[in-house]
C-alpha positions as CSV (number, residue, x, y, z in Angstrom):
1,X,18.9,-3.8,-14.9
2,X,18.5,-1.7,-18.0
3,X,15.2,0.3,-18.4
4,X,12.7,-1.7,-20.5
5,X,14.4,-5.0,-19.9
6,X,12.0,-7.9,-19.4
7,X,12.7,-10.1,-16.4
8,X,10.8,-13.2,-15.4
9,X,11.0,-13.4,-11.6
10,X,10.2,-16.3,-9.3
11,X,8.5,-14.2,-6.7
12,X,8.1,-17.2,-4.4
13,X,11.8,-17.2,-3.7
14,X,12.1,-13.5,-2.8
15,X,12.5,-12.3,0.7
16,X,12.6,-8.6,1.5
17,X,15.6,-7.3,3.3
18,X,15.3,-5.5,6.6
19,X,16.5,-2.3,4.9
20,X,15.7,1.1,6.4
21,X,12.9,1.9,8.7
22,X,10.1,4.5,9.4
23,X,11.1,7.0,12.0
24,X,9.4,10.0,13.7
25,X,11.0,13.3,12.9
26,X,10.9,17.0,13.9
27,X,9.9,19.6,11.5
28,X,7.1,19.9,9.0
29,X,7.2,16.2,8.0
30,X,6.4,14.2,11.1
31,X,7.5,10.8,9.7
32,X,10.3,9.8,7.4
33,X,11.7,6.7,5.6
34,X,15.4,6.5,6.5
35,X,18.1,4.3,5.2
36,X,20.3,1.9,7.3
37,X,22.6,4.9,8.1
38,X,19.6,6.9,9.5
39,X,19.5,9.3,6.6
40,X,16.2,10.3,5.0
41,X,15.5,8.7,1.5
42,X,15.6,11.9,-0.5
43,X,13.0,11.0,-3.2
44,X,10.5,10.0,-0.6
45,X,11.2,13.0,1.6
46,X,10.5,15.4,-1.2
47,X,7.2,13.6,-2.0
48,X,6.2,13.7,1.7
49,X,6.8,17.4,2.0
50,X,4.3,17.9,-0.9
51,X,2.0,15.4,0.8
52,X,2.0,17.3,4.1
53,X,1.6,20.6,2.3
54,X,-1.7,19.3,1.0
55,X,-3.0,19.2,4.5
56,X,-2.7,15.5,5.2
57,X,-2.5,14.3,8.8
58,X,0.4,12.8,10.6
59,X,-1.3,9.4,10.7
60,X,-1.6,9.4,6.9
61,X,2.0,10.4,6.5
62,X,3.0,7.5,8.7
63,X,0.8,5.1,6.7
64,X,2.4,6.3,3.4
65,X,5.9,5.9,4.8
66,X,5.3,2.2,5.6
67,X,3.9,1.6,2.1
68,X,6.9,3.3,0.5
69,X,9.4,1.6,2.7
70,X,8.0,-1.8,1.6
71,X,8.2,-0.6,-2.0
72,X,11.8,0.6,-1.5
73,X,12.8,-2.8,0.0
74,X,11.3,-4.5,-3.0
75,X,13.3,-2.3,-5.3
76,X,16.5,-3.1,-3.4
77,X,16.0,-6.9,-3.6
78,X,15.2,-6.9,-7.4
79,X,18.0,-4.3,-8.0
80,X,15.9,-1.8,-10.0
81,X,16.3,2.0,-9.4
82,X,13.2,3.8,-8.3
83,X,13.1,6.0,-11.4
84,X,13.5,3.1,-13.9
85,X,10.7,0.9,-12.8
86,X,8.0,-0.3,-15.2
87,X,4.6,-1.8,-14.7
88,X,6.3,-5.2,-14.7
89,X,7.9,-4.4,-11.3
90,X,4.5,-3.3,-9.9
91,X,2.9,-6.5,-11.2
92,X,5.6,-8.7,-9.7
93,X,5.3,-6.8,-6.4
94,X,1.6,-7.5,-6.2
95,X,2.2,-11.1,-7.0
96,X,4.8,-11.3,-4.2
97,X,2.4,-9.7,-1.7
98,X,-0.3,-12.2,-2.6
99,X,1.8,-15.1,-1.4
100,X,4.2,-13.5,1.1
101,X,4.1,-13.9,4.9
102,X,4.5,-10.9,7.0
103,X,7.8,-10.9,9.0
104,X,7.2,-11.2,12.8
105,X,9.6,-10.4,15.6
106,X,8.2,-13.4,17.6
107,X,6.0,-16.5,16.8
108,X,2.3,-16.2,17.6
109,X,1.2,-17.7,20.9
110,X,-2.3,-16.9,22.2
111,X,-3.4,-15.3,18.9
112,X,-2.3,-18.4,16.8
113,X,-5.7,-20.0,17.4
114,X,-7.8,-17.1,16.2
115,X,-5.6,-15.7,13.3
116,X,-7.7,-15.4,10.2
117,X,-10.9,-16.5,11.9
118,X,-14.1,-14.4,12.4
119,X,-14.7,-12.8,15.8
120,X,-18.2,-14.2,16.7
121,X,-19.1,-11.1,18.7
122,X,-17.9,-8.3,16.4
123,X,-18.1,-10.1,13.1
124,X,-14.6,-8.8,12.2
125,X,-11.8,-11.0,10.9
126,X,-8.8,-11.5,13.1
127,X,-5.6,-10.5,11.2
128,X,-3.4,-13.3,10.0
129,X,0.2,-13.2,8.6
130,X,-0.8,-12.5,5.0
131,X,-1.1,-9.1,3.3
132,X,-4.8,-8.4,3.0
133,X,-6.3,-7.1,-0.4
134,X,-7.0,-3.7,1.2
135,X,-3.3,-3.4,2.2
136,X,-2.3,-4.1,-1.3
137,X,-4.8,-1.6,-2.8
138,X,-3.6,1.0,-0.4
139,X,0.1,0.4,-1.3
140,X,-0.7,0.6,-5.0
141,X,-2.5,4.0,-4.5
142,X,0.5,5.3,-2.5
143,X,3.0,4.2,-5.1
144,X,0.9,5.7,-7.9
145,X,0.7,9.0,-6.1
146,X,4.4,9.0,-5.4
147,X,5.2,8.6,-9.2
148,X,2.5,11.1,-10.1
149,X,4.4,13.7,-8.0
150,X,7.7,12.9,-9.7
151,X,6.3,12.8,-13.2
152,X,4.7,16.2,-12.6
153,X,8.1,17.5,-11.3
154,X,9.7,16.3,-14.6
155,X,11.7,13.4,-13.0
156,X,11.2,9.7,-12.6
157,X,9.8,7.4,-15.3
158,X,8.0,8.9,-18.3
159,X,4.9,6.8,-17.6
160,X,3.5,6.0,-14.2
161,X,4.3,2.3,-13.5
162,X,1.1,1.9,-11.5
163,X,-1.1,1.8,-14.6
164,X,-4.9,2.0,-14.8
165,X,-7.4,-0.1,-16.6
166,X,-9.4,1.9,-19.1
167,X,-13.1,1.1,-19.7
168,X,-13.1,0.9,-23.4
169,X,-12.4,3.7,-25.9
170,X,-9.8,6.3,-25.8
171,X,-9.1,7.8,-22.3
172,X,-10.6,11.3,-21.9
173,X,-12.1,11.2,-25.4
174,X,-14.8,13.8,-24.5
175,X,-12.8,15.7,-21.9
176,X,-13.6,19.3,-21.3
177,X,-10.3,21.2,-21.8
178,X,-11.4,23.7,-19.1
179,X,-11.6,20.9,-16.5
180,X,-8.8,19.0,-14.8
181,X,-8.2,15.4,-15.9
182,X,-9.5,12.6,-13.5
183,X,-7.9,9.3,-12.7
184,X,-9.8,7.6,-15.5
185,X,-9.9,4.0,-14.3
186,X,-9.1,1.4,-11.7
187,X,-5.6,0.4,-10.8
188,X,-4.8,-2.6,-13.0
189,X,-3.2,-4.8,-10.4
190,X,-5.5,-4.1,-7.5
191,X,-6.8,-7.3,-6.0
192,X,-10.5,-7.7,-5.5
193,X,-11.8,-7.0,-2.0
194,X,-14.7,-9.1,-0.8
195,X,-17.9,-7.2,-0.2
196,X,-18.4,-6.9,3.5
197,X,-21.6,-8.3,4.9
198,X,-23.4,-6.1,7.5
199,X,-22.2,-7.0,11.0
200,X,-24.8,-7.9,13.6
201,X,-24.8,-8.9,17.2
202,X,-25.7,-12.6,17.8
203,X,-29.0,-13.4,19.5
204,X,-27.2,-14.5,22.6
205,X,-25.5,-11.1,22.9
206,X,-28.8,-9.2,22.4
207,X,-30.3,-11.3,25.2
208,X,-27.4,-10.5,27.5
209,X,-27.6,-6.8,26.6
210,X,-31.3,-6.5,27.4
211,X,-30.9,-8.6,30.5
212,X,-28.3,-6.2,31.8
213,X,-30.6,-3.1,31.3
214,X,-32.3,-1.8,34.4
215,X,-34.8,0.3,32.6
C-alpha cells in the first residue's frame, strides 16, 4: 500500500497470522523477536539494543518483544511496511484488539467457569480471552517508543504514528528552550481503564483469619 493511502478495513474479519515468535537469546539483548526462519527482526533488534542500554530489565525486554511481535503480525496481515505506517494503522489495530479473541493452544476446561469473573477472596478479576485495556495501553506505549527511537535515528516515518491528544493550544507554546521536551499529552487511541476499587477481605475471611490466630 502506498504511504498516505486511505484504507477502510473491516477489522472484524482480520485474523493475525502465527508469524514469528519471541525467543530467548545470548548476548546483551536477552529476548528477541525472530521471523519464521529464526532470524532476528532487524528494526526491532536495533531498538531493543538501545532499550537494554537504558538499563531496562530482562522482564521488560520480554514484555516489549511480545507487544512488538503482535504489532509486526498486524503489519503482515494488512500488508503495510513498518516504516510507512500512519495513525490510521494504529487506530485500526486498537479497534481490532477491542473485539479480538486471544488465540489459545487448547480450549478452556476448569477455568471456563471463572474467566472474566471476580475472585471473591482477592477481589481480582480472572483473565478472559479478550485483550484488556491495560494490555492495549501498554502496547501503544511500546509502539510509540519504538517509532520515537527510529525517528530520532533519522529513519522510519516522519511523524510518530502513535499520536498524542493535545490539551488545547499549541503544543509546547511556553516551553523553556533549555529544558527537554516532554510527551505533551495522552496517547489518542488509548482505551479508558476502569478505576480500581480498593480490594478488601470479605467478613467471612476476616473471621476465619482471627479464628486461626493462637495469640
